[in-house]
Structures are given as C-alpha cells and as structure tokens.
BABADO-111074 format. One record per residue (C-alpha): x negated, z negated, y; residue in one letter. Coordinates in steps of 0.05 Angstrom, whole numbers. Layout:
N
c1;c3;c2;type
X;Z;Y;a
...
//
This chain:
232
c1;c3;c2;type
100;142;454;m
31;128;435;t
22;46;409;l
-23;2;437;t
-80;-6;382;l
-126;-77;383;l
-189;-84;348;r
-211;-153;329;l
-279;-166;304;a
-257;-225;261;t
-182;-251;247;v
-151;-290;189;d
-98;-240;176;s
-76;-182;223;t
-3;-197;191;q
-13;-269;207;a
-43;-246;283;f
23;-211;302;l
70;-259;268;e
36;-308;325;r
48;-262;379;h
108;-229;384;p
101;-221;459;e
47;-160;448;l
116;-124;428;g
107;-60;394;f
31;-51;376;c
-20;-41;317;g
-79;-96;306;v
-147;-82;261;t
-203;-122;244;a
-275;-115;212;g
-259;-176;178;e
-204;-214;150;q
-214;-286;128;t
-148;-296;96;q
-120;-225;74;g
-58;-222;46;r
-39;-187;-19;g
30;-178;-49;q
71;-235;-80;g
31;-290;-35;g
-39;-270;-64;n
-106;-263;-25;g
-129;-191;-7;w
-212;-197;4;e
-225;-168;66;s
-303;-173;76;a
-339;-137;139;p
-346;-72;135;g
-314;-61;68;a
-249;-31;93;g
-186;-19;133;l
-146;-84;155;w
-90;-55;194;l
-23;-86;212;s
28;-59;266;a
89;-77;288;a
143;-28;300;l
216;-22;311;p
262;-34;249;v
280;31;213;a
348;44;179;p
311;52;119;l
315;13;52;a
244;-28;48;p
224;-5;-22;g
228;73;14;i
199;47;77;l
136;18;43;l
128;79;1;q
137;126;66;r
82;85;105;a
31;84;47;m
46;164;42;g
27;161;114;a
-39;124;96;v
-45;176;35;i
-42;232;94;e
-95;199;138;a
-141;194;76;l
-139;273;62;e
-207;300;79;p
-242;252;34;c
-217;302;-25;g
-195;244;-76;l
-131;260;-102;p
-91;198;-87;l
-26;167;-112;g
35;123;-107;l
40;71;-161;k
107;38;-160;w
132;7;-113;p
81;20;-59;n
4;14;-79;d
-53;59;-62;l
-78;86;-139;v
-129;138;-160;a
-152;162;-232;w
-220;140;-257;k
-241;162;-320;e
-167;171;-347;g
-137;104;-320;s
-113;81;-259;l
-151;41;-212;v
-121;7;-136;k
-148;27;-71;l
-103;-9;-32;g
-37;-42;-13;g
15;-57;29;i
61;-111;59;l
130;-110;100;g
163;-165;137;a
217;-164;193;v
209;-214;250;r
238;-227;302;g
270;-155;311;g
200;-126;304;r
182;-94;228;l
108;-112;218;l
76;-68;169;l
1;-83;142;g
-45;-44;98;v
-109;-59;68;g
-160;3;34;v
-220;-15;5;n
-264;40;34;l
-340;28;18;h
-328;-36;-22;r
-283;-74;-76;a
-272;-139;-96;p
-290;-151;-167;a
-224;-186;-201;i
-224;-196;-273;p
-167;-183;-318;g
-124;-143;-268;r
-87;-87;-308;a
-102;-36;-250;i
-172;-67;-224;p
-193;-49;-155;p
-238;9;-138;a
-274;33;-76;a
-252;102;-42;l
-334;116;-31;a
-348;98;-110;d
-288;167;-127;l
-286;214;-68;a
-327;275;-72;p
-315;280;16;g
-333;230;69;p
-306;171;71;v
-274;165;144;p
-290;113;207;d
-243;51;195;p
-231;59;273;a
-206;128;266;r
-176;117;203;l
-131;55;237;a
-109;108;298;r
-93;161;248;e
-53;118;207;v
-12;77;270;l
3;148;297;d
33;165;236;l
65;106;224;w
109;118;290;e
157;169;251;d
167;144;186;l
236;192;175;d
177;238;160;v
164;248;84;v
95;253;67;r
93;263;-6;p
24;236;-53;p
-19;281;-96;a
19;240;-157;f
60;177;-178;q
57;132;-232;w
95;119;-264;p
126;191;-280;e
189;204;-326;p
173;169;-402;e
107;127;-386;d
112;62;-415;a
108;2;-369;l
112;-76;-371;a
127;-127;-309;w
150;-202;-318;e
206;-199;-354;g
208;-133;-389;g
184;-69;-410;a
210;-7;-423;g
197;75;-397;r
204;104;-331;c
266;147;-324;e
265;165;-252;a
245;146;-174;w
306;133;-142;l
328;153;-64;e
333;80;-53;d
259;61;-73;g
281;32;-138;r
255;54;-196;l
296;64;-261;a
274;39;-333;v
302;52;-401;r
292;-15;-441;t
314;-31;-510;a
375;-66;-479;e
393;-2;-435;g
381;17;-363;r
360;-22;-310;v
324;-9;-237;c
271;-50;-208;l
283;-73;-139;t
223;-77;-88;a
229;-111;-25;g
201;-126;36;y
155;-188;14;v
158;-194;-59;r
185;-144;-111;g
181;-125;-186;a
119;-90;-202;r
96;-49;-264;p
32;-98;-290;d
19;-65;-363;g
-42;-23;-379;r
-35;43;-355;v
-73;106;-367;g
-67;175;-360;r
-20;205;-402;p
-40;254;-457;a
//
C-alpha cells in the first residue's frame, strides 16, 4: 500500500494536524514550515521555512515496544539519508546524530503517540539550517554543514521515509549507536556507564547503586543528556 502524502506550505505542527483530522485515516503530511513544531518532552522544535524535513504519518499500530518502534522509525530516516555520505547514528532513545570534531551533534528527532487506533509518528530533520540553542550538551546541527554528498530534497525525502515507515518490522541499523558499552552518560536523576541496548528498547546502565534500565515511551522518556564525546 502506498500512503497518500499531503503537502502543506505552513501548519502549526504536522503532528497536531493529524491529531485534528482522524477522518484522514492512514496517510502522511509534510510542511514547508511549522509555526509550533513539537519536540520531545513538550519542547518546541524550530521549523523555519525551507530549513528541513517536517513529516508526520498516521499508521496502523505496530505490535512493537514503543522504544523499539521509534528506533526503527529513525533507522528508516537514516537509510533514506544514506546518499548524503555522512555516517549517521542513533542516540538513545531515538535521536538522529552525527560526529563533528569529536563530539556529537543532533540533526533530528522523532515523536510517537497512539491516538484513536492510529500510530502517529513525527520526525524533524535539520537539512539546511539548525536553530541556535545555547547550553545544550548535544547541540543542534544541519546536514548541509556536515555531509560530503548532496542534501536531499525535502519532498522526495518525505516520500521515501513514508514508504519505509510502512514496514517497521524491518531492522535498519544506523552507522553507529550512542552510547556504546562503557560510555559514560548522565540523565535527570542519575549517572552511570552504558551496559547494553536491550531488545525491548530500554538502555541498561551500570550505576554506583547497581544496574538500572532506562525506559523510553512514545512521548516522554528518560534521556542521557550528559556532555559526550567520541571515546578515545
């Protein structure tokens, strides 16, 4: 099945648009600009005209743990971006990242929610410009500033990602994952070293108090936000 892709010039949020229109059923929507773009944990996502990809989709609810589902959805975005020639990674739980001068930078993020029997996925990717957000441990960056190859056209990229999202049973590994075993990380309420990415989407971490498993849900989840760099 090829899902219909709606293209809007401006919208408050592609995710909010699909929430307001359950009558559209299963489809995708992309916009040239979002005036109230959404990020994780209720944060805003700057979505200036022509700066990036802003895409949401209403899909059948997949029988996968939320953390795994979002990781696979971002894996599909990474596969669609392969022609740009930049090794792209997945930062737990589901951020799109790359290395820049030995430190991680964030290129994109993804949201998920179940509403009225539909899975709503929303992704934002900084293609040509990134917002200036001081004080972030992992600062935002734009693909155009890092990639050796061509930056994809947002309309073509939206169509390709939407097609890949129709089969989230497929595992599409990123070029790298962060954190890797023994990487140090911190999050609100704790700190430790990564042990492993678990098959249910959780992250196993060794702390001074013992082993803990961080859980990522559809809308909010624990996130490692400590300052990071490429391991020596």
